[in-house]
N, C-alpha and C positions, 0 to 999 in steps of 0.2 A: 400855403399854410400846411405844416407837417403835423401829423398825429404821432405821438409817442408816449410811452410810459417810462418813468424813471423812479427808482427806489431801492430799498433793501428789504430783506425778510429773513426768516429763520434759517434759510438755506445759505445765505451769504454773510450774515452778521451775527456775532454773539449777543447775548442779552444785554451785556454792558454797553454795547453800541446802540442796540435797538431802543433801549429805554431813554437814551439821550436824543433820539430823533423822533420823538413822539410829538404830534400836534394836539395840544389840549383843546377841548371843545370851546372854551371861552376865548381862545386866541385864533381859532380856525378862520373866522370871517376876515380878520385883519390879514392873516397870511395869504388868503386867496386874493384879497384886494391888492397886496403887494405884487403878487405874481401877475395879476391882470394889468397893473399900471406900467410894468416895464418888461415883462418876459413873455406873456402868452395872452392871446385873445380869449382863450377858453381854458379853464383849469378846474380840477377836482382833486381832493386829497383824501386818500384812504389811510387811516392811521389806527392800528390795533397793536396788541401786545406782540404780535408775531411779524408785523410788516408795517412799513410806511411807504406809500406809493403815490406818485403824482401822475395823473393822467392829463395830458396837455394837447391842445391844438395851438401851435405856435409858429412864429416866423423865426424866432431866435433858436440857436443850436442848443442841444441838450447840455453842453458844457456850461453854458451860462446859467442854466437852471440848477445844475449840480453845484456850481459855485455859490449860488444864492442859498440853496438848501444847507450847505456847510456853514455859511456865515450866519444864517438864521439860528442855527443850533450851536453856535460857538465852536465849530469844528474847523480844523485846518482842512482846506479843500483836498489836498493831496492825501491826507489821512482818511477822510471819508470816502474818497473815490475808490479805495480798495474794496469797499463793501457794496458799492452801487452797481446796478445793472441798468442799461438803457435798451428799451425795446421799441424799434421803429414800426410804424404802420401796422402791417399784418401781424407781426409778432406781438405788438401791444394788444391788438384785438383778441388774438388767441389767448394771451395771458389773462386778460380780463374775464373771458369766458371760463377759463379753467379755475381761476380764483373763486368766482361766484359759485361754481359748481362743486367746490370743495375738493378739487383735485390737487391743489397746491398747498393744502393745509397740513399742519402737524398731525392732526387726526383726520385721516382720509374721509371725506364726505361730511365733515361736521357742518351743521346748518347755520351757525352764528355768523359766518362771514358774509352770507348773502344779505342779512339784515344790516350789517356794517357797511356794505357797499351801497345799499339803499340810503343809509344815513349820509354817506359821503356825497351822493348825488343830490339829496335834499339840501345839504349845506351849501353846495356849489350853486344850486338854483337860487337859494336865499341870498347868497352873496353876489348874484348877477354874473357868475363866471361859467354857467352851464349854457353854452351856445348850441348851435345846430348839430355840430359834429359829435360833441360829448353827450348831448341829450340822446341822440340816436344810438350812440355806443352803449350807454347805460340801459336804455330801454331794451335793446337787443340782448344785452348781457343778462338782464333779469329773465327774459323770455327763454334764453338758452338754459340757464340754471334750472328754471321750472321744468323744461322738457327733460333735462338730464335726470332730475330727481323723480319725475313722474314716470319715466319710461325705463329707467335702469334701477338696480338695487344698490347704487353707490350710497353709502351712509346707513344702510340697513343691517349689515352683517356685523357680528361680534369680531373685534380685532385684537383683544388682549385676553389673557387668562383671567384677569380680575373681572373684566366685563363678562366673560363667559361664565364665571362662578355666579355672578348676580343673575344672569339669564337662567341658569340651571335652577337656582334657588326659587326663582319666580314660577317654575313649573311645579314645585312641591307645595308652596304656600300660596294661597289666594292673594295675600297682600303682605309685602315685606314690612309694611308699617306696623304690623302687629307682632313682629318677631323680635327676639332677643339674640344678639350676635356676639360671639366670642372669638377673638383673635389670639392665637397662641404664637408668640414671637413678636419682634418689633423691628424687623429689617425692612428693606426697600419693598419687597414683594407684599409683605403684610401691610405696609403703609399704603401701597397702591390699592390693595383689596379694600382696606378700610375706607379709602376715599370713595371708591365705587359704591360700597354698601351704605356709607353714610349719606350719599346722595339720595338714597331711597327712604331716608328718615325712619329707620327702624325704631321700635319701642325702647330698646336699650342696647348699649354697645359697651363691651369690656375688652381689656387687653391683659393677657397674662404673659409674663416673661421672666426669665431667670434673674435679669437685672431689673429690679423694681423701678429704678429711676427712669429707665428708657420706656418702660410700660406706662409710667405716669405721664411722661412727655407726650407720647402718642395718644393716649386716652384723652388728655386735656385738649388736644387739637380738635377732637370730635365730640367734646362734651360727654366723654365716656368715663368708665371706672377702671382703675388699675387693680388687678388682683395678683396675689402671689401664685407662682406656678405650683407650689406644694399644696395649695388649697383646692386644686382641680377635682380631686375625688369627692369633695363635699359640695362643690359648686357646679359641676358639669351639667347636672340635670336641669339647671335654671335656663339653659340656652337652647334655642331651636336651631341655630346655625353656628357651626364651628369651622373656622378656617385656620389651618396650622402650617407654619413654615419656619422651622428652627434649624440650627446646625447640630442638633443632637445626633449622636451615633446610634442611639437606641430609641425605640418607640416611646413616646410620652403617654399616649392613650392606648391601653391594651383592651382586648376584647372583654375581659371581666369588668373593667371600670366602666366601659360603655354600656355593658349589660345592666349593671347596677343603676346607671343613670336612666336607662329606659324604664326600669321598674318604678323608679321614683317619679317619672313623668307619666306613668300609667299608659305606657305604649304610645304616647304622642310622638310623632316622627322627629328624627334629628337629621339634618342635612349637614354633611361633613365634607370638607375639601382639604386634601393633604397635598400640599405643594412642595414638601420637603424631599430631598434625596440625600441620605436614606430616609425612608418614610417615618413620619411622626406617629401615625396611627396604624395599629396592627391590621393587616389586610383581612384577617378573620372577623374584624368588627363589621365589615361590610356584608357579611353573611347573615347578620342578625336582622330579623324582621323589624321594619320601621326605621332602619338606618340606610340612608342614601349616601354612600361614600364614593367620592371621585378623587382620583389621583392626578398628579401632574401630567401623566401621559394621556389620561382621559380628556383633560382640558386642552392639551396641545393638539389633539386630533380635531377638536371642535374649532379651535382657532385656525388650524391649517385648512379645514374644509371651508371656513368662511373666507379665508384669504383667497382661495381659488375662486369662490363666488364673486369676491370683490374685484379680483383681477379681470374677470370676464366683464363685470359691470363697467370697470374703467375703460376697457377697450371699446365698449359700446358708447360710452360717454365721449371718448375722443373722436369717434366717427361723427357723432352729432355735432360736436364743436367744430370739426374741420369743415363740415358742410356749411355751417352757419358763418364761419369766418369768410368763406368764399362769397357768400351772399352779401355780407357787409362790405367787403372790398369792392364788389361790383357797384354797390350803392355809392361808395366813396369815389370811385372812378367816374361814375355818371355825374356826381355832384361837381367834381373837378372840371368836367367838360362843359358845364353850364356857361361860364364866361365866353368860351370859344364859340359855342352854339349861338349865344346872344350876339356876338360880334359878327358872325356869318350872316345871321338874319338881318342885322342892321345894315350891313354892307349891301345885301340883296335888296333890301327895302329902299336904300338910297338910290341904287341903280334904277329901280322901278320908277321912283318918283321923278328922276331926271328925264327918263325916256317918255314918261307920261306927260310931263310939262312941255317937252319938245313937240310931242304929237298934238297936244291941244293948241299950241301956237300955230302949227301948220294947218290945222282944221279951221281955226279962226281966220287964217289968211285965205282960205278958200281952196286949199289943195285937195286933190282927189282922195277921198276917205280910204279907198283900197290901198293906194300907194303909201298913205300915212301909216296904216296898220302894218303893212309890210316892213316899212322902215322901223316902226316901233319894235316889232318882233326881232328883227335883225340886230338892232342896237342893243336890246336887252340880252340877247344871246351872246353877242360879242363881249359885253361888259362882264357877264357872269363867267364866261369861259376864258377870258384873257389871262387871269393870274395862273390857273392850273396849266394852261397851254404854254405860257412863257416858262414856268418852272420846269416843265417836261422838256422843253427845247434846250434849256440851259444845263440840265442834269446830264451826267455821264457816268459810265462804269457802274459800280455797285449801287451808287445813289440813284442813277437813272433806272436801273432795274427795279429797285425797291419802290421808287415813285410810280413807275408804270403799274406795278402790282396794286399799289394803294389806290391809284386813280381808277383802275379797272373795277376794284371793289366798290369804291365810292359811287361811281356812275353806272355800276352793274353792266359793264361791257364784257362780253364773253369772247 
């Protein structure tokens, strides 16, 4: 029985392909039953927005499974094959450990994938397709992911400017849920920042842009308000957090405007992030008391520092994973040797019974007990050593030397 993983993910397939190869929850049990009935004795399916992967212990080749996967999702097998990867044995184990630890995710270290893998294991168990090998694999996978997350800082560091802006704002205000946030601009960076801040459920969110229509579209996404750019002098004081990123060649917020807003706020602090190049906010505004102004360079340094920390954490995680892969493969090897060990013991037991029965007959006939025991021991020794002795006599050349070394190790002959 071979262990392997087969699938596609955000590294190998575009969204248009990934969304066609999703296994919906309501059909997952039937899909697993199909696999079990003709392709694999053990199977589990991990299906998320970023990946669809099948973990299998099977007698059939991965090609047969890939063909089934294509047919199941109404794909031409040759077309789908362009996006698939097949990972045998050790590679499959390593991949499962890395996926669960968040090392193979779009966002490095994200925690959701571990829960999704646990769901995949539960679904397989419920469908009766989680056998000894996959059960051991998933249990080991969850333990490795826990070790990686508890002993390294993977998933803990800030990895984008938008996330860094939220982190910095949280240092200024006890709770972002009580703050009002203003975004100036409506481009991709502002959209990303709005997504991160909206996740903190602020009290109010507004978007100001030269094109009102774009401001309204973005504000609508986050249940916010669209305001005209020209109204900023009258409205700026309403907001505790201001994030700006436009293509303006001149500053949009000058020191004087910010100073007036502070007076209207009665010196309550304003947190400002200027991600524009050239800058949207006059640098002198940052010199005012109660203004916390960060530029794109400030945030880039934070992100860079955290990337370094993350890189070190990834290196630590990879060491943990590699060690655990070795342990799992040793378990696999030991399990694969069980039938051979059982056969050896049965053969030895058969030889023992035959010699014992012969000895008992001789004793019942009245033969000398000492002579019977001598014959018993000689007969048993001859039976047990006949096969290896014959193999050694028949082997020659490299085969003979290899067999000599193996037998020396087996029988501990120096």
